[in-house]
C-alpha positions in Angstrom: -9.4 70.9 -54.8 -11.5 70.5 -57.9 -14.9 69.0 -57.5 -15.5 65.7 -59.2 -17.9 66.0 -62.1 -20.5 63.2 -62.4 -20.9 61.2 -65.6 -24.2 62.8 -66.3 -22.7 66.4 -66.0 -19.9 65.3 -68.3 -22.3 64.4 -71.0 -24.8 67.1 -70.5 -22.2 70.0 -70.4 -21.8 69.7 -74.1 -25.5 70.1 -74.9 -25.6 73.7 -73.4 -23.0 75.0 -71.0 -20.1 74.2 -73.4 -22.1 73.7 -76.6 -19.3 73.8 -79.5 -21.7 75.7 -81.8 -23.6 78.1 -79.6 -21.3 78.7 -76.7 -17.7 78.0 -77.9 -18.2 78.9 -81.6 -16.2 76.1 -82.7 -16.4 74.3 -86.1 -17.9 77.3 -87.8 -16.9 76.4 -91.4 -18.9 73.0 -91.5 -21.6 74.6 -89.4 -22.3 77.3 -91.8 -21.5 75.3 -95.0 -23.5 72.1 -94.7 -26.5 73.2 -92.7 -28.7 73.9 -95.8 -30.8 70.9 -94.7 -31.4 69.1 -91.4 -30.2 65.9 -92.9 -26.9 67.3 -93.6 -26.6 68.5 -90.2 -27.4 65.0 -88.7 -25.0 63.4 -91.1 -22.2 65.8 -90.3 -22.8 65.6 -86.6 -22.9 61.7 -86.6 -19.6 61.7 -88.5 -18.1 64.1 -85.8 -19.5 62.0 -83.0 -17.8 58.8 -84.2 -14.5 60.4 -84.8 -14.6 62.2 -81.4 -15.5 59.3 -79.4 -13.1 57.0 -81.1 -10.1 59.5 -81.1 -10.8 60.6 -77.5 -10.7 56.9 -76.4 -7.5 56.0 -78.4 -5.8 59.3 -77.2 -6.6 58.7 -73.6 -5.4 55.0 -73.7 -2.0 55.9 -75.2 -1.5 59.4 -73.7 1.3 58.3 -71.4 3.4 56.8 -74.3 3.1 59.9 -76.6 6.1 62.4 -76.2 4.9 65.9 -75.6 6.9 67.2 -78.5 5.2 65.3 -81.0 1.6 64.9 -79.3 -0.4 67.3 -81.8 1.1 65.3 -84.7 0.3 62.0 -83.1 -3.2 63.4 -82.4 -3.7 64.2 -86.0 -2.6 60.8 -87.1 -5.0 59.1 -84.8 -7.9 61.4 -85.8 -7.2 61.1 -89.5 -7.4 57.2 -89.3 -11.0 57.4 -87.9 -11.9 60.1 -90.4 -10.7 58.0 -93.3 -13.0 55.2 -91.9 -16.0 57.6 -92.0 -15.2 59.0 -95.4 -14.8 55.7 -97.2 -18.0 54.4 -95.4 -20.1 57.2 -96.5 -18.8 57.1 -99.9 -19.5 53.3 -100.2 -23.0 53.3 -98.5 -24.3 56.8 -98.7 -22.8 58.3 -101.9 -25.3 61.1 -102.4 -24.9 62.3 -98.8 -21.1 62.1 -99.0 -21.3 64.1 -102.2 -23.6 66.8 -100.4 -21.2 67.1 -97.5 -18.2 67.3 -99.9 -14.6 68.1 -98.5 -16.0 68.8 -95.0 -15.9 65.1 -94.1 -12.2 64.8 -94.7 -11.6 68.3 -93.1 -12.9 66.7 -89.7 -9.1 66.0 -89.3 -8.4 69.5 -88.5 -11.8 70.4 -87.1 -10.9 72.4 -83.8 -13.5 70.6 -81.8 -11.7 67.2 -82.3 -8.2 68.6 -81.8 -9.5 70.8 -78.9 -11.0 67.9 -76.8 -8.0 65.7 -77.6 -5.6 68.3 -76.3 -7.7 69.9 -73.4 -9.4 66.6 -72.0 -8.5 63.2 -73.4 -4.7 63.7 -73.0 -5.5 64.6 -69.3 -8.2 62.0 -68.3 -8.9 58.5 -68.4 -10.7 56.5 -71.1 -14.3 56.5 -69.5 -14.4 60.2 -68.9 -12.9 60.9 -72.2 -15.6 59.0 -73.9 -18.4 60.7 -71.9 -16.8 64.0 -72.9 -16.7 63.1 -76.4 -20.4 62.0 -76.4 -21.6 65.2 -74.8 -19.6 67.5 -77.1 -20.6 65.4 -80.2 -24.2 65.5 -79.3 -24.0 69.3 -78.7 -22.3 69.7 -82.1 -25.1 67.5 -83.7 -27.8 69.4 -82.1 -26.4 72.7 -83.1 -26.0 71.5 -86.7 -29.4 70.0 -87.0 -31.2 72.8 -85.4 -29.6 75.3 -87.6 -30.2 73.1 -90.7 -33.8 72.6 -89.7 -34.6 76.3 -89.6 -32.7 77.0 -92.9 -34.5 74.1 -94.6 -38.0 75.0 -93.4 -37.8 78.6 -94.3 -35.6 78.2 -97.4 -37.6 75.1 -98.9 -40.6 74.6 -97.0 -39.6 71.0 -96.1 -38.0 69.3 -93.2 -35.8 66.2 -93.8 -37.1 66.2 -97.3 -40.9 66.1 -96.2 -43.0 69.1 -97.1 -44.2 70.9 -93.9 -45.3 74.2 -95.3 -47.0 73.6 -98.8 -48.2 77.2 -99.3 -44.9 78.6 -98.0 -43.0 81.0 -100.4 -39.6 79.8 -99.9 -37.0 82.4 -98.7 -34.2 81.5 -101.2 -31.6 83.5 -99.1 -32.0 81.0 -96.4 -30.3 78.2 -98.2 -27.5 80.5 -99.5 -24.3 81.4 -97.4 -25.8 84.7 -96.2 -28.7 82.7 -94.8 -26.3 80.7 -92.7 -24.7 83.7 -91.2 -28.0 85.4 -90.5 -29.7 82.4 -88.9 -26.7 81.7 -86.8 -26.4 85.1 -85.6 -30.1 85.3 -84.5 -29.6 82.0 -82.7 -26.4 83.1 -81.0 -28.5 86.3 -79.9 -31.2 84.2 -78.4 -28.6 82.1 -76.6 -26.9 85.0 -75.1 -30.3 86.6 -74.1 -31.3 83.3 -72.3 -27.9 83.1 -70.6 -28.0 86.6 -69.2 -31.5 86.2 -68.1 -30.6 82.9 -66.1 -27.6 84.5 -64.8 -29.5 87.6 -63.6 -32.0 85.3 -61.8 -29.4 83.4 -60.2 -27.6 86.5 -58.9 -30.9 87.9 -57.5 -31.5 84.5 -55.6 -27.9 84.7 -54.2 -28.6 88.3 -53.0 -31.8 87.4 -51.4 -30.3 84.3 -49.8 -27.6 86.7 -48.3 -30.2 89.1 -47.0 -32.1 86.3 -45.3 -29.0 84.8 -43.8 -28.0 88.2 -42.4 -31.4 88.8 -41.0 -31.5 85.5 -39.1 -28.0 86.2 -37.7 -29.1 89.5 -36.5 -32.6 88.9 -35.3 -32.5 85.1 -34.8 -35.8 84.9 -36.6 -36.4 83.2 -39.9 -38.8 84.9 -42.5 -42.2 83.6 -42.1 -41.7 82.5 -38.5 -44.0 83.8 -35.9 -42.7 86.8 -33.8 -41.5 86.0 -30.4 -44.5 86.0 -28.0 -47.2 85.3 -30.8 -47.1 81.5 -30.6 
């Protein structure tokens, strides 16, 4: 029987264990294209969070009434509705930011993160857990874009969110070019893999050590650190 995942775990899984950018490598087009600044990363992430939460909630509510043969088409219609809301709102309230993000806001409709969570989670779970899943995945995506955009902006322009943080820095122009996006993302993925392998190796060693202790207790009846018989 599958263990019940807590609400906290449902949200936190998207930040590390199933991070869309650094672990699942989803949504790579907007990740590489819009992260020339940290602000772009935050804006794109916020748009995805809104669409993901709303679409997951709606799909979870109507999942039992959607015929299996047309479920993907139905999901796209639902997602496109919320993407249109985001796109028109940004054009009306934040025209410069909307222009900076370009076509990647409308393309959220076919973002594999959105469709993936709709098919893999929202269509199989209730509204509350679907919202938690969307929040976790959306925040993980936002974190990935903001972190990548911050590094590229600092190294490529010497600024962070438009504020100069390295006044004497000689900008690395390559960092705000497509090549800089690939290079930075590759280095981050390498770091994430190194951390993951280190943690897993420590976990395996702990399991092996625990097994040895258990076997010793079973054979001798004496726990490590306990006084030998007759010494007390």
